[in-house]
Residue frames as qw, qx, qy, qz and C-alpha x, y, z in Angstrom:
[[0.644, 0.312, 0.125, 0.687, -103.96, -47.59, 64.69],
 [0.349, -0.687, -0.171, 0.614, -102.44, -44.38, 65.82],
 [0.451, 0.873, 0.156, 0.101, -102.67, -41.36, 63.46],
 [0.650, 0.065, 0.028, 0.757, -99.32, -40.07, 62.18],
 [0.161, -0.741, -0.173, 0.628, -98.45, -36.55, 63.16],
 [0.274, -0.179, 0.477, 0.816, -97.22, -35.78, 59.65],
 [0.069, -0.375, -0.719, -0.581, -100.68, -36.02, 58.17],
 [0.200, -0.710, -0.593, 0.324, -102.27, -33.75, 60.87],
 [0.212, 0.464, 0.168, 0.843, -103.11, -30.22, 59.74],
 [0.217, -0.488, -0.520, 0.667, -103.60, -27.63, 62.51],
 [0.172, 0.588, 0.524, 0.591, -106.21, -25.36, 60.94],
 [0.287, -0.852, -0.398, 0.182, -106.90, -23.02, 63.87],
 [0.374, -0.614, 0.102, 0.688, -103.92, -20.78, 63.25],
 [0.370, 0.214, 0.609, 0.669, -104.45, -20.49, 59.49],
 [0.206, 0.356, 0.047, -0.910, -105.93, -17.35, 57.94],
 [0.654, 0.510, 0.449, -0.334, -109.00, -17.41, 55.79],
 [0.416, 0.732, -0.388, -0.374, -108.10, -18.44, 52.33],
 [0.942, 0.254, -0.215, -0.037, -106.23, -21.20, 50.44],
 [0.435, -0.670, 0.601, -0.025, -103.37, -23.22, 52.09],
 [0.853, 0.342, -0.366, -0.147, -101.34, -25.93, 50.16],
 [0.605, -0.503, 0.614, -0.061, -99.79, -28.98, 51.71],
 [0.710, 0.460, -0.499, -0.187, -97.70, -31.46, 49.77],
 [0.750, -0.399, 0.505, -0.152, -96.85, -35.12, 50.79],
 [0.440, 0.464, -0.741, -0.206, -94.63, -37.81, 49.39],
 [0.875, -0.180, 0.261, -0.366, -96.11, -41.21, 49.90],
 [0.328, 0.450, -0.827, -0.077, -93.82, -44.30, 49.96],
 [0.660, -0.135, -0.730, -0.110, -94.18, -47.86, 51.26],
 [0.195, -0.035, -0.705, 0.681, -93.73, -46.98, 54.91],
 [0.431, -0.053, 0.052, -0.899, -97.14, -45.21, 54.62],
 [0.803, -0.044, -0.402, -0.438, -98.80, -48.53, 53.78],
 [0.509, 0.079, -0.785, 0.344, -96.77, -50.48, 56.30],
 [0.166, -0.060, 0.476, -0.861, -98.40, -48.35, 58.97],
 [0.722, 0.063, -0.007, -0.689, -101.88, -49.55, 57.59],
 [0.498, -0.195, 0.845, -0.007, -100.42, -53.18, 57.24],
 [0.742, 0.593, 0.093, -0.297, -101.49, -53.11, 53.55],
 [0.501, -0.410, 0.673, 0.358, -99.32, -55.51, 51.67],
 [0.732, 0.532, 0.425, 0.012, -100.59, -55.47, 48.09],
 [0.404, 0.900, -0.151, 0.067, -98.04, -53.05, 46.85],
 [0.869, 0.071, -0.104, 0.479, -94.40, -53.85, 46.24],
 [0.352, -0.192, -0.088, 0.912, -93.29, -50.19, 46.21],
 [0.067, 0.870, 0.487, -0.032, -95.12, -46.86, 46.18],
 [0.326, -0.156, 0.045, 0.931, -94.13, -43.43, 44.88],
 [0.018, 0.735, 0.612, 0.292, -97.01, -40.99, 45.01],
 [0.124, 0.088, -0.185, 0.971, -97.20, -37.18, 45.27],
 [0.141, -0.703, -0.696, 0.039, -100.20, -35.91, 47.22],
 [0.060, 0.208, -0.026, 0.976, -101.30, -32.24, 46.93],
 [0.196, -0.668, -0.703, 0.144, -103.90, -31.00, 49.35],
 [0.079, 0.365, 0.063, 0.926, -105.44, -27.57, 49.07],
 [0.246, -0.527, -0.704, 0.406, -107.09, -26.55, 52.23],
 [0.033, -0.474, -0.223, -0.851, -109.52, -23.58, 51.71],
 [0.206, -0.342, -0.710, 0.581, -110.46, -22.06, 55.02],
 [0.201, -0.586, -0.374, -0.690, -113.81, -20.16, 55.25],
 [0.318, -0.453, 0.330, -0.765, -115.53, -18.51, 58.26],
 [0.727, -0.239, 0.333, -0.550, -117.68, -21.48, 58.99],
 [0.962, 0.042, 0.271, 0.014, -116.15, -24.58, 57.36],
 [0.256, -0.589, 0.652, 0.403, -113.17, -25.96, 55.58],
 [0.857, 0.472, 0.021, -0.206, -112.87, -27.36, 52.06],
 [0.452, -0.505, 0.683, 0.271, -110.02, -29.85, 51.28],
 [0.802, 0.535, -0.111, -0.242, -109.14, -30.91, 47.80],
 [0.609, -0.404, 0.638, 0.241, -106.80, -33.90, 47.43],
 [0.748, 0.601, -0.207, -0.194, -105.01, -34.71, 44.21],
 [0.686, -0.409, 0.580, 0.161, -102.66, -37.70, 43.82],
 [0.743, 0.608, -0.266, -0.090, -100.44, -38.77, 41.00],
 [0.165, -0.630, 0.759, 0.004, -97.60, -41.34, 40.82],
 [0.711, 0.190, -0.620, -0.272, -97.23, -45.10, 40.68],
 [0.698, -0.402, 0.515, -0.294, -97.61, -48.25, 42.59],
 [0.229, 0.369, -0.883, -0.176, -95.50, -51.36, 41.96],
 [0.776, -0.064, 0.363, -0.512, -98.02, -54.28, 41.79],
 [0.321, -0.096, 0.916, 0.220, -98.07, -57.94, 40.64],
 [0.387, 0.124, -0.526, -0.747, -99.95, -58.63, 37.51],
 [0.733, -0.026, 0.428, -0.528, -103.20, -60.53, 37.99],
 [0.899, 0.370, -0.109, -0.206, -102.51, -62.71, 34.95],
 [0.742, 0.477, -0.412, 0.230, -98.83, -63.36, 35.08],
 [0.678, -0.696, -0.104, 0.209, -97.78, -62.26, 38.63],
 [0.578, 0.234, -0.032, 0.781, -94.92, -60.23, 37.09],
 [0.231, -0.705, -0.284, 0.607, -94.37, -56.91, 38.98],
 [0.326, 0.458, 0.339, 0.754, -94.95, -53.54, 37.17],
 [0.061, -0.253, -0.312, 0.914, -95.59, -49.96, 37.82],
 [0.064, 0.682, 0.699, 0.204, -99.25, -48.98, 37.65],
 [0.123, 0.158, -0.045, 0.979, -99.76, -45.33, 37.15],
 [0.151, -0.655, -0.734, 0.096, -102.44, -43.79, 39.12],
 [0.020, 0.174, -0.066, 0.982, -104.14, -40.38, 39.42],
 [0.258, -0.631, -0.726, -0.091, -107.21, -39.41, 41.38],
 [0.014, -0.295, 0.217, -0.930, -108.75, -36.44, 43.21],
 [0.371, -0.568, -0.730, 0.080, -111.41, -35.95, 45.96],
 [0.139, -0.521, 0.097, -0.837, -113.04, -32.98, 47.57],
 [0.453, -0.427, -0.724, 0.297, -113.97, -33.06, 51.24],
 [0.223, -0.690, -0.035, -0.688, -116.08, -30.38, 53.12],
 [0.437, -0.202, -0.725, 0.493, -115.40, -30.24, 56.88],
 [0.329, -0.683, -0.214, -0.616, -118.17, -28.68, 59.02],
 [0.028, 0.200, -0.678, 0.707, -118.46, -27.98, 62.75],
 [0.636, -0.420, -0.443, -0.472, -121.19, -29.61, 64.75],
 [0.653, -0.613, 0.239, -0.375, -122.02, -31.07, 68.13],
 [0.791, -0.301, 0.530, 0.054, -120.31, -34.49, 67.64],
 [0.112, -0.397, 0.789, 0.456, -117.86, -36.28, 65.19],
 [0.735, 0.390, 0.482, -0.276, -119.71, -37.72, 62.15],
 [0.007, -0.467, 0.694, 0.548, -118.10, -39.25, 59.08],
 [0.620, 0.283, 0.716, -0.153, -121.16, -41.06, 57.68],
 [0.527, 0.824, 0.074, -0.197, -121.34, -38.96, 54.50],
 [0.844, 0.228, 0.130, 0.467, -118.60, -39.70, 51.95],
 [0.438, 0.486, 0.062, 0.754, -117.65, -36.06, 51.15],
 [0.213, -0.756, 0.068, -0.616, -118.65, -34.27, 54.31],
 [0.599, -0.090, -0.651, 0.458, -117.06, -34.50, 57.64],
 [0.361, -0.805, -0.070, -0.465, -118.46, -33.03, 60.80],
 [0.574, 0.033, -0.590, 0.567, -116.22, -32.42, 63.63],
 [0.374, -0.752, -0.478, 0.256, -117.01, -30.96, 67.16],
 [0.049, 0.941, -0.064, 0.330, -116.73, -27.29, 67.84],
 [0.449, -0.821, 0.352, 0.008, -113.40, -26.54, 69.56],
 [0.904, 0.116, 0.257, 0.321, -111.38, -29.03, 67.31],
 [0.099, -0.857, 0.299, 0.409, -108.12, -27.35, 66.25],
 [0.007, 0.490, -0.792, -0.365, -106.70, -29.84, 63.79],
 [0.890, 0.251, 0.138, -0.355, -107.68, -32.61, 61.36],
 [0.417, -0.396, 0.777, 0.258, -105.88, -35.76, 60.41],
 [0.625, 0.532, -0.189, -0.539, -106.04, -36.68, 56.65],
 [0.127, -0.385, 0.898, 0.169, -104.10, -39.99, 56.52],
 [0.520, 0.240, 0.799, -0.184, -107.18, -42.13, 56.23],
 [0.509, 0.753, 0.176, -0.378, -108.44, -40.01, 53.31],
 [0.189, 0.707, -0.622, -0.278, -105.05, -40.24, 51.45],
 [0.351, -0.184, 0.918, -0.013, -104.96, -44.02, 52.10],
 [0.564, 0.460, 0.652, -0.212, -108.56, -44.62, 50.63],
 [0.423, 0.800, -0.085, -0.418, -107.82, -42.28, 47.74],
 [0.070, 0.567, -0.775, -0.271, -104.76, -44.28, 46.66],
 [0.390, 0.030, 0.918, -0.068, -106.33, -47.69, 47.13],
 [0.524, 0.598, 0.504, -0.338, -109.33, -46.61, 45.10],
 [0.316, 0.762, -0.354, -0.441, -107.27, -45.22, 42.30],
 [0.152, -0.332, 0.903, 0.227, -105.67, -48.75, 41.57],
 [0.630, 0.088, -0.461, -0.619, -107.68, -50.70, 39.08],
 [0.840, -0.241, 0.301, -0.382, -109.59, -53.71, 40.25],
 [0.948, 0.128, 0.241, 0.166, -107.77, -55.94, 37.78],
 [0.097, -0.829, 0.417, 0.359, -104.14, -55.13, 37.33],
 [0.897, 0.291, 0.281, 0.176, -102.67, -56.35, 33.95],
 [0.476, -0.490, 0.331, 0.651, -99.16, -55.78, 32.95],
 [0.377, 0.736, -0.129, -0.547, -98.96, -53.55, 29.78],
 [0.056, 0.406, -0.841, -0.352, -96.75, -56.24, 28.08],
 [0.369, 0.242, 0.891, -0.105, -99.71, -58.69, 28.34],
 [0.454, 0.692, 0.416, -0.376, -102.05, -56.38, 26.53],
 [0.430, 0.778, -0.273, -0.369, -99.81, -55.43, 23.64],
 [0.986, 0.164, -0.007, 0.021, -98.09, -58.91, 23.43],
 [0.368, 0.728, -0.503, 0.286, -94.46, -57.86, 24.27],
 [0.530, -0.551, 0.543, -0.347, -94.21, -59.66, 27.59],
 [0.688, 0.234, -0.684, -0.058, -92.31, -62.88, 27.31],
 [0.471, -0.414, 0.578, -0.522, -93.37, -65.00, 30.38],
 [0.058, 0.082, -0.995, -0.012, -93.43, -68.68, 31.17],
 [0.299, 0.326, 0.701, -0.560, -96.87, -68.27, 32.60],
 [0.510, 0.537, -0.050, -0.670, -98.29, -66.72, 29.42],
 [0.338, 0.299, -0.827, -0.335, -96.83, -69.52, 27.33],
 [0.033, 0.089, 0.975, -0.201, -98.60, -72.09, 29.64],
 [0.407, 0.457, 0.421, -0.670, -101.84, -70.23, 29.60],
 [0.481, 0.504, -0.366, -0.617, -101.75, -70.20, 25.78],
 [0.196, 0.230, -0.947, -0.109, -100.94, -73.93, 25.79],
 [0.026, 0.224, 0.917, -0.328, -103.78, -74.80, 28.05],
 [0.362, 0.313, 0.112, -0.871, -106.34, -72.45, 26.54],
 [0.662, 0.330, 0.666, -0.097, -109.19, -74.18, 24.73],
 [0.190, -0.094, 0.629, 0.748, -108.93, -74.40, 21.04],
 [0.512, 0.356, 0.121, -0.772, -111.72, -73.03, 18.87],
 [0.554, 0.170, 0.814, 0.047, -113.69, -75.78, 17.27],
 [0.040, 0.008, -0.567, -0.823, -114.53, -75.48, 13.45],
 [0.520, 0.187, 0.242, -0.798, -118.02, -74.57, 12.86],
 [0.506, 0.205, 0.838, 0.005, -120.44, -77.26, 11.84],
 [0.246, 0.267, -0.391, -0.846, -121.57, -77.00, 8.38],
 [0.816, 0.155, 0.106, -0.546, -124.58, -78.67, 6.70],
 [0.665, 0.396, -0.622, -0.119, -122.27, -81.27, 5.24],
 [0.161, 0.283, -0.854, 0.407, -121.24, -82.51, 8.72],
 [0.551, -0.024, 0.449, -0.703, -124.82, -82.86, 9.99],
 [0.263, 0.111, 0.957, 0.050, -126.51, -86.31, 9.69],
 [0.225, -0.136, -0.473, -0.841, -129.14, -85.98, 6.84],
 [0.298, -0.495, -0.815, -0.028, -131.79, -87.54, 9.10],
 [0.183, -0.503, -0.382, 0.754, -131.86, -84.22, 11.07],
 [0.019, 0.010, -0.379, -0.925, -132.74, -82.28, 7.91],
 [0.312, -0.459, -0.757, -0.345, -136.23, -83.81, 7.99],
 [0.362, -0.629, -0.559, 0.401, -136.78, -82.50, 11.53],
 [0.192, -0.325, -0.026, 0.926, -135.71, -79.04, 10.46],
 [0.142, -0.252, -0.609, -0.738, -138.32, -79.00, 7.86],
 [0.346, -0.580, -0.737, 0.013, -140.92, -79.59, 10.58],
 [0.234, -0.581, -0.358, 0.693, -140.01, -76.35, 12.21],
 [0.011, -0.248, 0.232, 0.940, -140.23, -74.29, 9.14],
 [0.236, -0.279, -0.758, -0.540, -143.39, -75.93, 7.81],
 [0.139, 0.168, 0.632, -0.744, -146.51, -74.61, 9.55]]
């Protein structure tokens, strides 16, 4: 996968201090990654790059919504998401991204591509199980919900002492008598 130029930050010409970058993410961003779990996407990404003498600090903040299908009813709905992430970029001999929040890039690099970090931040912000808000509060009217209710196991009435065969009562006494 080829990195997109829009998400490449050339930091070599920036002064020491804070620099803000804003991105609007839509479905085409995920089409580039061939990720098809979202129906539609509308997310704002704010990146604050703090350039220091020997390193860079990046703070990612995302907010918006993704349109996903409910895991229970398969009805599409907008799932609101928010997330943030801090990344420290250091300079070293060779490229190393083994640590989650520290990226080491070779001396002489003049730009950094952040599209993979944005992608992962959005994917990780979506809940593991997506449930339509109408399912949780009972306002969603769906054929699937009706069928699930129809097929759900009914609660059996609790057995009382009257329903138990009296021959078992003698065995119960054996347990209590010692």
